[in-house]
C-alpha positions in Angstrom: 0.0 0.0 0.0 1.4 3.3 -1.0 -1.5 5.4 0.7 -4.2 4.9 3.5 -6.6 6.9 5.3 -5.5 8.8 8.3 -8.2 9.2 11.0 -7.3 12.3 12.7 -10.0 12.0 15.5 -9.1 8.4 16.4 -5.2 9.1 16.2 -5.4 12.2 18.5 -7.7 10.4 20.9 -5.1 7.4 21.4 -1.8 9.5 21.1 -2.6 12.9 23.0 0.0 11.8 25.6 3.0 11.2 23.3 6.0 13.6 23.0 6.7 14.9 19.6 9.5 12.5 19.2 7.1 9.6 19.9 4.6 11.0 17.5 7.2 10.9 14.7 8.5 7.4 15.4 5.0 6.0 15.7 4.0 7.6 12.2 7.1 6.1 10.8 6.3 2.6 12.2 2.7 3.0 10.7 4.0 3.9 7.2 6.7 1.0 7.4 3.7 -1.5 8.3 1.4 0.0 5.4 4.3 0.1 2.8 5.6 -3.3 3.5 1.9 -4.7 3.9 3.3 -6.9 6.9 3.9 -7.0 10.6 7.1 -5.4 12.1 10.1 -7.5 13.3 13.2 -6.6 15.0 14.6 -4.8 11.9 11.9 -2.2 12.2 14.2 0.2 14.3 16.8 0.1 11.7 14.4 0.7 8.9 12.9 3.8 10.7 16.6 5.0 11.4 16.2 5.2 15.1 19.8 5.7 16.2 20.0 7.6 19.4 19.4 6.4 22.8 16.2 8.4 23.0 15.0 7.3 19.7 15.3 3.7 20.4 13.8 4.0 23.9 11.0 5.8 22.4 10.4 3.3 19.7 10.4 0.4 22.2 7.9 2.1 24.1 5.8 2.9 21.0 6.0 -0.9 19.8 5.0 -2.0 23.6 2.0 0.4 23.9 0.4 0.3 20.4 1.5 -3.1 19.0 1.0 -6.8 20.0 4.1 -8.9 20.1 3.6 -12.8 19.0 6.8 -14.8 18.4 9.2 -11.8 18.0 6.6 -10.0 15.3 4.8 -7.0 16.1 1.1 -6.7 14.9 -1.3 -3.8 14.8 -4.8 -4.3 14.7 -6.0 -1.2 12.8 -3.1 -1.8 10.2 -4.1 -5.4 9.7 -7.9 -4.3 9.2 -7.0 -1.5 6.7 -4.5 -4.0 4.6 -7.3 -6.6 4.4 -10.0 -4.1 3.3 -7.5 -2.7 0.9 -6.8 -6.2 -0.8 -10.4 -7.0 -0.5 -11.4 -3.8 -2.6 -8.5 -4.5 -5.0 -9.6 -8.0 -5.5 -13.0 -7.0 -6.1 -12.2 -4.3 -8.7 -10.0 -6.9 -10.5 -12.9 -9.5 -10.4 -15.3 -6.9 -11.6 -13.0 -5.8 -14.5 -12.4 -9.5 -15.6 -16.0 -10.1 -15.6 -16.8 -7.1 -17.8 -13.9 -8.1 -20.3 -15.3 -11.7 -20.5 -18.7 -10.5 -21.1 -17.6 -8.1 -23.9 -15.4 -10.9 -25.3 -17.4 -14.0 -25.2 -15.4 -16.5 -27.4 -18.6 -18.8 -27.7 -20.5 -16.1 -29.3 -17.6 -14.8 -31.4 -17.2 -18.2 -32.9 -21.1 -18.8 -33.7 -21.1 -15.6 -35.8 -19.4 -17.1 -39.0 -21.4 -20.4 -38.8 -24.7 -18.4 -38.9 -23.5 -16.3 -41.9 -22.3 -19.2 -43.9 -25.9 -20.5 -44.1 -26.8 -17.7 -46.4 -24.2 -15.6 -48.4 -27.1 -12.9 -49.0 -27.9 -12.6 -45.5 -27.6 -9.1 -44.1 -24.6 -8.5 -41.9 -25.3 -8.8 -38.1 -24.8 -5.5 -36.4 -23.9 -4.8 -32.9 -25.8 -1.9 -31.3 -24.7 -2.2 -27.8 -22.7 0.5 -26.4 -19.0 -0.3 -25.6 -18.2 -1.3 -22.1 -15.9 1.3 -20.2 -12.5 -0.1 -19.4 -11.9 -0.6 -15.8 -8.2 -0.7 -15.0 -7.2 -3.1 -12.1 -6.3 -0.4 -9.5 -8.3 0.6 -6.3 -11.6 2.3 -7.1 -11.1 5.2 -5.0 -8.0 6.0 -6.9 -9.5 5.3 -10.2 -12.1 8.0 -9.1 -9.5 10.5 -8.6 -7.6 9.9 -11.5 -10.8 10.0 -13.9 -11.5 13.5 -12.4 -8.1 14.7 -13.4 -8.8 13.4 -17.0 -12.1 15.0 -17.0 -10.9 18.3 -16.0 -8.2 18.2 -18.6 -10.8 17.1 -21.1 -8.7 14.1 -21.9 -11.7 11.8 -22.7 -12.3 8.1 -21.7 -9.6 6.1 -20.2 -9.0 3.0 -22.5 -7.0 -0.2 -21.9 -4.3 0.9 -24.6 -3.7 4.4 -22.6 -3.5 2.5 -19.2 -1.1 -0.1 -20.7 1.2 2.7 -21.9 1.2 4.1 -18.3 2.2 0.6 -17.1 5.2 0.7 -19.6 6.3 4.1 -18.6 5.9 3.0 -14.8 8.2 0.1 -15.3 11.0 2.3 -16.8 10.6 4.5 -13.7 10.8 1.3 -11.4 7.5 2.1 -9.8 4.2 0.4 -9.8 1.4 1.4 -11.9 -0.6 2.5 -8.9 2.4 4.8 -8.0 2.3 6.3 -11.3 -1.4 7.1 -11.1 -0.7 8.7 -7.7 1.7 10.9 -9.3 -0.7 11.8 -12.0 -3.4 12.7 -9.6 -1.0 14.8 -7.5 0.5 16.5 -10.6 -2.8 17.0 -12.6 -1.2 14.7 -15.4 -3.7 12.9 -17.9 -0.9 10.2 -18.4 2.4 9.4 -17.0 5.9 9.6 -18.7 9.1 8.3 -17.3 11.0 11.3 -18.8 8.8 13.8 -16.9 10.1 12.7 -13.7 13.8 13.4 -14.1 13.1 16.2 -16.7 15.4 19.4 -15.7 13.7 22.6 -14.9 13.2 24.6 -17.9 14.7 27.9 -18.4 12.5 31.1 -17.3 10.5 33.0 -19.6 13.0 35.9 -19.3 15.9 33.9 -20.2 14.3 32.3 -23.2 13.1 35.8 -24.4 16.6 37.4 -24.1 18.2 34.4 -25.9 15.7 34.8 -28.5 16.3 38.6 -28.7 19.9 38.0 -29.0 19.5 35.6 -31.7 17.2 38.2 -33.8 19.0 41.5 -33.3 22.6 40.5 -33.4 24.9 39.6 -36.4 26.8 36.7 -37.1 29.9 38.3 -35.1 27.6 38.6 -31.9 27.5 42.5 -32.4 24.0 44.0 -32.0 22.8 45.4 -35.1 22.5 49.1 -34.2 26.1 49.1 -33.0 27.1 47.2 -36.3 25.3 50.0 -38.2 27.3 52.7 -36.3 30.4 51.0 -37.3 29.6 50.9 -40.9 28.7 54.6 -40.8 32.1 55.6 -39.4 33.9 53.4 -41.8 32.1 55.1 -44.8 33.2 58.6 -43.2 
């Protein structure tokens, strides 16, 4: 998981007594739990970079207070519940997308069409007046809703399987998952994802571009401004 809901009321109710250091460590442990989608082990302190004696002491206190230790593994009930919900929602979205795909591409119906048409060569062609089924990519539904809002605001049209596959290819080039790529699109209001956009250097300012263009237009091949070159020509004629 690369995102999760943070219930501020619940969190503040349970953690009002924590110090700022303990708050930071607790949030780091929660992030580690969600992004790995598994309980924490003894290596957790190193992964959240707990180094000083105060940090290690605070981390152990947080683990003892908010996590359940079983066979050397720390479990968190809320994290486990959210991860299970996430996988259930993701599996339902994938199953729904697969069902729609199979319904729209029924092989038995497709194989029956040639047999029916072969019986009468003069038979009028069979037409399909059904509206095309919208493509539903295999990503969490709430993330899809946010992404479709971005595309709608940019008037990008409907999301097709081909355009989604293109995002998958670009995400692989960046070494990230397609869900991460879609999240980036939502954050930056992109209608698609391109690997080259991530590491693209900052463009020159408008002023720099304008001055460069002006120099190329108003100078001669020697780099001398035309108005100065004109004065030189006049002096030479005298």
